[in-house]
N, C-alpha and C positions, 0 to 999 in steps of 0.2 A: 766698436765692432774691429773684428780682425781680419785683415785681408792678406794673402800670399802673393808676393810679387817677386819673380826672379830677376836678378840684375845680371849684366854682362859677365862680371868676374866672381859671381857668387853662385851658391847653390839654390838659396831662397831667401826672401826678405818678408819679414812679418810686418804689416802696417796696423797700427792702432788707430781707429777711426771714429769721431764723433760727429754726427751731422744734427744740426740744431734741432732741439725739441722745446721744452718748456723754458729753458734758460740757455745763456750763451755756454757752449761746450768749452771744455779745457782739456787740453792734451799735455802730456808730460813726456820727455825722452831725454836720453843722454847724448850728448854731442861726442865726437871722437876723443875729446880732451877728457871726458868722464863728467863734465858739468851737466847738471840737471837742467833742461830746458823747458819752460811753462808758457803756453800761449793760448789765446783763444781767437776765433774768427766770427764776425758777425755781419749781417746785413747792414748797410750805412747809407747814408746820404753823403752829399759832397763835404760836410763838415764833421762827420762822425758818425758812430752808431745810432740808429734812429729807432730802436725798440722792437723791430720786426723779428719774428722767430725765423722765418725763411722769406724768400721772395716769390711772389706770384704776379705774372703779368699776362695780360690777354692782347695777342698781337695778331695783326693781319699777316697772311703770307706776303713775304717780300719786306715787311717793316722791320725796323731795328730799333733799339733803344739802349741807352746807357745807364748802367746801375753801378753800385759801389759796394765794396766789402772793407771792413776794418780789421786789421791784424792788430792785436795787442800782445807784447812781449813782456810776460812777468819775470823773466829770467834776469840774472845778474850781469849778463853779457849780451853783447850785439849778436843778432842772429840773422842769417840769410834763408828766408823761407822760400821754397818752390811754390808756384801757384799753379793748381791744375783743376780742369774741369772735366767731367765725365757723366755718361748716362746713369740715371738713378733707377733704383729698383727697391722692393721691399723683401726683407729676409723672411725666413720661415716664421720667425717669431714676431713679424709685423714691425720691425724696425726698418727705417729708411737708411739706405746705404748707397755708394756709388762704386761704379766698376773700379777693380784693381788697375795699378798702373800698367800690367802686362796685358790688360784686355781693351779691345778695341771698341770704341764708342761709334754708334751708327745713327744716333737720334738726336736728342735734346742737347746732350753733352758736346756735340761738335758745332752747335749754334752759338756757344760762349767762348769769346775771346778776351783773353787776359794776358798781361806781361808775365813773362817765365818766372821772374824773381822779384823779391822786395826785401830790402834791407831794413830791419827794425832794432833801433837801439834798445837798451835795458830800460824797462819801465815806460817804453814809448808806444804810441798807437799810431800806425799808419794806415791812411785811407787810399785805397786803390781802385780805379775805375775799371769796369769791364762792359763789354757790350754784349747784347743778345740779338742776334739777327736771324730772322726766320726766312728759310728758304722759299722762293716763290711757288714752288710745287708742294709745300707742306700740306699734310691732310689736318682736317679739323680736329681739335681735341686736345688732351693733355700729353705733354712731351717732358717727362721729369728727367732732371739732372742735379748734380751736385757740384759745388765748388769748394776746394780746400787748399789750405796753406800746410805744406809738409816739410818734415826735416828727415833726413837720411843719415843714419849713424853706422859706421863700419864696426864689425866685430868679428875677425878672423875670417872664416868662409861664410858667414852670414851678415848681411846688411838688413837693418832693420829701419824701415819707412813709417814714420809716425806722422799722423795727419789729423786735422780737425777743420771741419767746414759746415756748410749747411745747404739745404736744398734749393733749388731754383725750379720753380714750376711754371712752365710755359704753356699757356692755352692758345692754340690757334683758333681764330674765329672761324664760324661756320656752324653746321648743325652738329650740336654735342649731343651725344647718346649715352645713356647707363642702362646696361642689361646684365643681370646676374642669374643666368640661368641654374637651375638645380640639376645636379647630375650625381649617378652612382649613390642614390638614396637607399639606404638599407636601414631595417629596423629589426629589433630583437626584444621579445617580451619575457620579463622575468617575474614570476608569480611571487606574491607575498604568501608566505607559509602561515600566516594569520588568516584562516578562512573568512574572516569577517572584514577584510581589507583587500582593496584593489592591488594590482601589481603595477609594474613600471614597464613603460615602452621606451627603449633606448633607441635614439635616432641618430643617424650619421649620414651627412652628406657634404658633396663639394659645390662651391660656386666659382664660376670663372667669369671674370669681367670681360664680357664680348663686347661692351661699348667702347667708346673712345675717350672716356673721361674717368678721372680720379673719383671713386665712388665707395660709399659704405651702403648699408642696407638693413632691413628689419626682416627676419624670417619668422613666419607665423606657422607653427607645427600643431595641426589638429588631428586627433585620433578619435575616430567614430567607431562604436560598438553597436551590436544588435542592429546591423544594416543601416546604421544612420539616426536610429532612435535616441541613443545616447552619445555624449561625446566630451572630449577634454581637449583644452588648448593651451599653449605657452608661446610666448615671444621671445627671440633670441635676437642678439646683435650680431650683425656680419661686419667685422672689422674692415678697415679701409683696404681698398685694393686699386692698385694701378691697372690700366689698360692692359689686358693680356694676363694678368695675376690670377692665382688660383688658391682658394683658401678652404680648408676642411672646417665643417662646424658639427659639433656634437651637443647633444642636449637629452633631456629625460622628461618624459611626461608620466607623472604618478596618478594613482587612483584609478588605473584602467582595470576594469574586470574581464577576465579572459571568458568571453562569452561565444567563442567560435570566431566569427568574421569580424577581423581588425583592420580598419582602412586608416591609413596615415598619409596625410596631404601636408606638403610644404609648400608654402607661398612666399616669395621673396620680393620685397618691393625696395628698389634702389633709391638712394638720395645722393645727389653731387656733394662734392667737397671742394670748397674753394671757387673761385672765379665767378663770372657772371653766369647765373643759371636760367636766365630769361630765355625762353623758347627751347630749352632742353628737352630731349625725348626720354622719359623714364618709363621703362617697360617691366612690368611685373611678370614674374615667371612662376611656375608651380610644377610639381611632380607629386604623383601619387603611387604607393605601393600597397598591396594588400597581403595580409598574412592571415594564418589560422592560429588560434590559442586556446587550449583547452584548460578548464578550470580545474586543475589537478588538486589544489587544496580543497576546493568545495566537494569535489567528486570523493576525495578522501574521507571528508567528514560525512558526507551522504552515506558512503559505504560503512563507516563506524557506527552511524546512526542506526542504519539498516540491520547491521549485525548485532547492535545492542537490543533492537526491538525483537529480533528472531530470537535472541538469547533469552529474553525476559518472556516471550510466548512459550518457548519451549520448556523453560524452568516452571512456568506457571501450569502448562498442560501436565507435566509430570507431577506436580504436587497435587493437582486435582484428581489424577488417575490413582496416585498413592492414597489419597484420602477416601476416594470411592472405594478402593480395594479394602482399606481398613474398615470402613463402614460395612461393607458386604460380609466381611469376615466376623465382625461383631454380631451382625444378626444372624449369621449361620450359627455361631456359638451360642447365641441365646436361644435359638430354637432347639438346638442339640441339648442344652442344659434343661430346658423345660421338659422336653419329652423323656429325659432320665430320671426325672423327679416323680416318685409315686404320689397318686392323688391322696389326699387327706380322708380317713374312715370317720363316720359317725360314731360317737361314744354311745 
């Protein structure tokens, strides 16, 4: 991840950030002497890394807990790392990040207290304790944050801050809710120019996490034709959303015939991620939009067939009329020939 952070004597600072996902992230940076620095940061116990990808804790308002992180220095020199915590968020691409150094945290990031710096020798791993303390008036639900080890290197008028860390998900006990209401639902029908095949309904909508918990969901899209007599459906995944987050979902439903009234309904069922899910309120939401679609390919085929039938009938009638005229002419000529021929006299 890339973060822009202005420093006092510089124009801008670019920070490369990796927050833990499937494996321990590694950052690389150049120190002022030009040496390449490489390190990683992981959740840990008091004795070292414990295999967790990130830290999840459920705490009561006013409760505190001590956790640990492990900084491993892969470099060939001793490095002094700055340790920082900040509020967490999801990027537009769904990746977890923490606020840049020049942004002020107001939530879960302010609940984390950690020493300012740690010195780690070459090839060494240092375990550092930190505390998470929930304020007495904290609201129930998830309060995401991140914690990272950073290195800042100077380069003329630009300083580069490189950091690597992991997410810290703190859930405050109480009533936990997950609701992903559907908004801005739009549909567009694209016919298949094969008249014997149905078209495609393109569906686009947004979901906003109006609950207080980290959640994902399933979106069921149903398209009904002929006033509900026939229908098609498809299920899509709604990627993870933090409280207050918004995501756009797009999908397509194929095999839909344009028979006039097309009714599209989206139902989203949320599911909690992480933490204790007992007693959680999961609210299913839905939205419906109706559109009209005309069967242009089928109408074109019907017009073509009608024109073909009309042409055949016209040609057939003309042939019959011509044949009748020819027969009438032949009869007239026969009568005229008979009248002009004298009768035979007896010998």
